[in-house]
C-alpha positions in Angstrom: 164.6 98.3 121.9 162.0 99.8 124.2 163.2 102.3 126.8 162.5 102.4 130.5 159.6 104.7 131.6 160.8 107.6 133.7 158.3 109.0 136.2 159.5 112.1 138.0 158.8 114.2 141.1 156.4 111.7 142.8 155.5 112.2 146.5 156.4 109.1 148.4 155.6 110.5 151.9 155.6 113.5 154.2 157.6 114.3 157.3 157.4 117.4 159.5 155.4 119.2 156.8 158.0 118.4 154.1 156.9 116.6 150.9 159.3 113.8 150.2 159.9 113.1 146.5 161.4 110.5 144.2 162.0 109.7 140.6 161.2 106.2 139.2 162.5 104.3 136.2 160.4 101.3 135.2 161.8 98.8 132.6 159.7 97.8 129.6 158.3 94.3 129.6 156.0 92.1 131.7 157.9 92.2 135.0 157.6 92.2 137.9 161.1 93.6 138.2 163.6 93.8 141.1 163.8 97.3 142.5 166.6 99.4 143.8 166.0 102.5 146.0 168.9 104.9 145.6 169.9 107.3 148.4 172.2 110.1 147.4 175.1 111.5 149.5 176.2 115.0 150.3 177.3 115.0 153.9 173.7 114.9 155.1 173.4 118.6 154.3 173.5 118.7 150.4 173.4 116.6 147.3 170.3 115.7 145.2 168.6 112.7 143.7 169.4 113.7 140.1 173.1 114.6 139.8 174.8 113.0 142.8 173.8 109.4 141.8 173.4 109.8 138.0 176.2 107.2 137.2 174.1 104.5 138.8 171.0 104.9 136.6 172.1 103.4 133.3 173.7 100.2 134.6 170.6 99.4 136.7 168.2 100.2 133.9 170.2 98.2 131.4 170.1 95.2 133.7 166.3 95.3 134.0 166.1 96.9 137.5 163.4 99.4 138.4 165.1 102.2 140.3 163.7 104.9 142.6 166.0 107.8 143.4 164.8 109.6 146.5 165.2 113.0 148.1 165.1 113.2 151.9 165.2 115.9 154.6 168.7 117.5 154.8 170.1 118.1 158.3 170.2 121.9 158.2 170.7 121.9 162.0 172.0 119.3 164.4 168.6 118.7 166.0 167.3 116.9 163.0 170.5 114.9 162.2 169.5 111.3 161.7 165.8 112.0 161.0 166.3 111.2 157.3 166.6 107.5 158.3 162.8 107.6 158.7 162.5 109.1 155.3 164.3 106.2 153.8 162.1 103.9 155.7 159.1 105.7 154.3 160.5 105.2 150.8 160.9 101.4 151.4 157.3 101.2 152.5 156.1 103.2 149.6 157.8 101.0 147.0 156.6 97.9 148.8 153.0 99.1 149.0 152.9 100.4 145.4 154.7 97.5 143.9 151.9 96.6 141.5 151.6 100.2 140.3 155.3 100.2 139.3 155.4 96.6 138.1 158.0 95.6 140.7 158.4 92.6 142.9 157.8 93.6 146.6 159.9 90.7 147.7 163.0 91.9 145.7 163.8 95.4 147.0 167.4 96.6 147.4 168.9 99.8 148.8 171.8 101.6 147.2 173.4 104.5 149.1 176.4 106.6 148.5 178.4 108.4 151.2 176.0 109.9 153.8 173.2 108.2 151.8 174.9 104.9 152.4 174.7 105.5 156.2 171.0 106.3 156.0 170.3 103.3 153.8 172.3 101.0 156.1 170.4 102.3 159.2 167.1 101.7 157.5 168.1 98.2 156.4 169.3 97.3 159.9 166.3 98.8 161.6 162.5 98.4 161.4 162.5 97.8 157.6 165.1 95.0 157.5 162.5 92.4 156.5 161.5 94.4 153.4 165.1 95.0 152.3 166.7 92.0 150.6 170.1 93.5 149.8 172.2 96.7 150.4 174.9 98.3 148.4 176.9 100.8 150.3 179.2 103.1 148.3 182.0 104.5 150.6 179.5 104.9 153.5 180.5 106.0 157.0 179.7 103.1 159.2 181.3 104.3 162.5 180.3 107.9 163.1 182.1 108.1 166.5 185.5 107.2 165.0 184.8 109.5 162.1 184.0 112.4 164.4 187.1 111.8 166.5 189.6 111.4 163.6 188.2 113.2 160.6 190.4 115.9 159.2 187.2 117.7 158.0 186.4 118.7 161.6 188.6 121.6 162.9 190.8 120.4 165.9 189.8 123.6 167.8 186.1 122.5 167.6 186.9 119.0 168.6 188.9 120.2 171.7 186.1 122.6 172.6 183.7 119.8 173.5 186.2 117.4 175.1 185.2 116.6 178.7 181.9 118.5 178.5 178.4 117.0 178.9 177.9 117.8 175.2 180.7 115.4 174.2 179.0 112.3 175.8 175.6 113.4 174.4 177.0 113.9 170.9 179.0 110.7 170.9 176.1 108.7 172.3 173.9 110.0 169.4 176.5 109.2 166.8 177.0 105.7 168.2 173.2 105.1 167.8 173.4 106.3 164.2 176.5 104.1 163.4 175.5 101.0 161.3 178.5 99.1 162.7 176.6 99.0 166.0 173.5 97.4 164.5 174.8 94.3 162.7 173.2 91.0 163.4 172.8 87.5 162.0 169.4 88.4 160.3 170.7 91.5 158.6 170.3 91.6 154.8 173.4 90.9 152.8 175.7 94.0 152.2 178.0 94.8 149.4 180.4 97.6 150.4 182.2 99.4 147.5 184.9 101.8 148.6 187.9 103.6 147.2 191.1 102.6 148.7 192.4 106.2 148.6 189.3 107.8 150.2 190.4 110.6 152.5 186.9 111.7 153.5 185.5 108.3 154.7 188.5 106.0 155.3 188.5 102.6 153.5 189.1 101.0 156.9 185.5 101.9 157.9 184.2 99.4 155.4 186.8 96.8 156.3 185.8 97.0 160.0 182.0 96.9 159.2 182.4 93.8 157.1 184.5 92.1 159.7 182.0 92.9 162.5 179.0 91.9 160.3 180.5 88.5 159.5 181.4 87.9 163.2 177.7 88.6 164.0 176.7 85.9 161.4 175.7 88.4 158.6 176.7 88.4 155.0 179.1 91.2 153.8 181.3 91.6 150.8 183.9 94.3 150.3 184.8 95.5 146.8 187.8 97.8 146.8 188.2 100.4 144.1 191.9 100.6 143.8 193.1 104.2 144.0 189.6 105.6 144.2 188.8 108.7 146.2 185.4 109.7 147.5 182.6 110.0 145.0 181.2 108.1 142.0 181.2 111.2 139.9 185.0 111.4 140.5 185.3 107.8 139.6 183.7 108.5 136.2 186.4 111.0 135.3 189.1 108.6 136.6 187.7 105.7 134.6 187.1 103.7 137.7 183.8 102.2 136.6 184.3 98.4 136.9 182.4 98.5 140.1 179.2 98.9 138.2 179.4 95.5 136.6 180.2 93.9 139.9 177.4 95.7 141.7 174.8 94.6 139.1 176.0 91.0 139.1 175.9 91.0 142.9 172.4 92.4 143.0 171.2 89.9 140.4 172.5 87.1 142.5 171.1 88.4 145.8 167.7 89.3 144.4 167.3 86.1 142.3 164.2 84.0 143.4 166.5 81.0 143.9 168.8 82.9 146.3 165.9 84.4 148.2 164.2 81.0 148.5 167.4 79.4 149.8 167.8 82.2 152.3 164.3 81.9 153.6 164.3 78.1 153.7 
């Protein structure tokens, strides 16, 4: 059986003097293939396109998807927090514009993000590139950054109290609200599949529940797949044998990216 072709360290764009890179896996055969752009997590300040999302590569390749795992600018200071959304948007445009080169169908592009990468993917899919993105898979993504900032146990209470009532508080929360996917849902959003561990202590499962509820209220399509007992991170799920989500994810992507579904949606 022929193997997928792996192309590594390809520049898909530049931003603020930074070369943005991706790895691509192209299935064998005539194509054109559906494509998945993968956005790794790491709290916006770490993680990488190789290790962090490695459990996703094989199920996508085995199902005949081309995948593109991207790097993006990490938020090494608060001033650039959120800029990486534009990097994801660049990646979407790159895959769309180079579809023939990679033997992919430009009308069947999905985004898959995990953790912080899920927030970046969601913001890109709900923003200027929503017409190019036909489906989004969010793995334990933070969708309401304001609530997360107010309630997260990862933020020291002393730091939280130090900004309460100051002009910085309203500025910070206003910026977080703008970067919260839950505030950008609409009837014309692409369909979302949210996969979330019910025992996640870093990004509460309730974030995905509330996003799906609000998306549906707005007229959008959203499905929530709970990983019972799962914590935060697909690599942890591997060691805990919580891998059934892969089959569900692939089946959902196959359905949402099928020509019949896309034709019905556009009719």
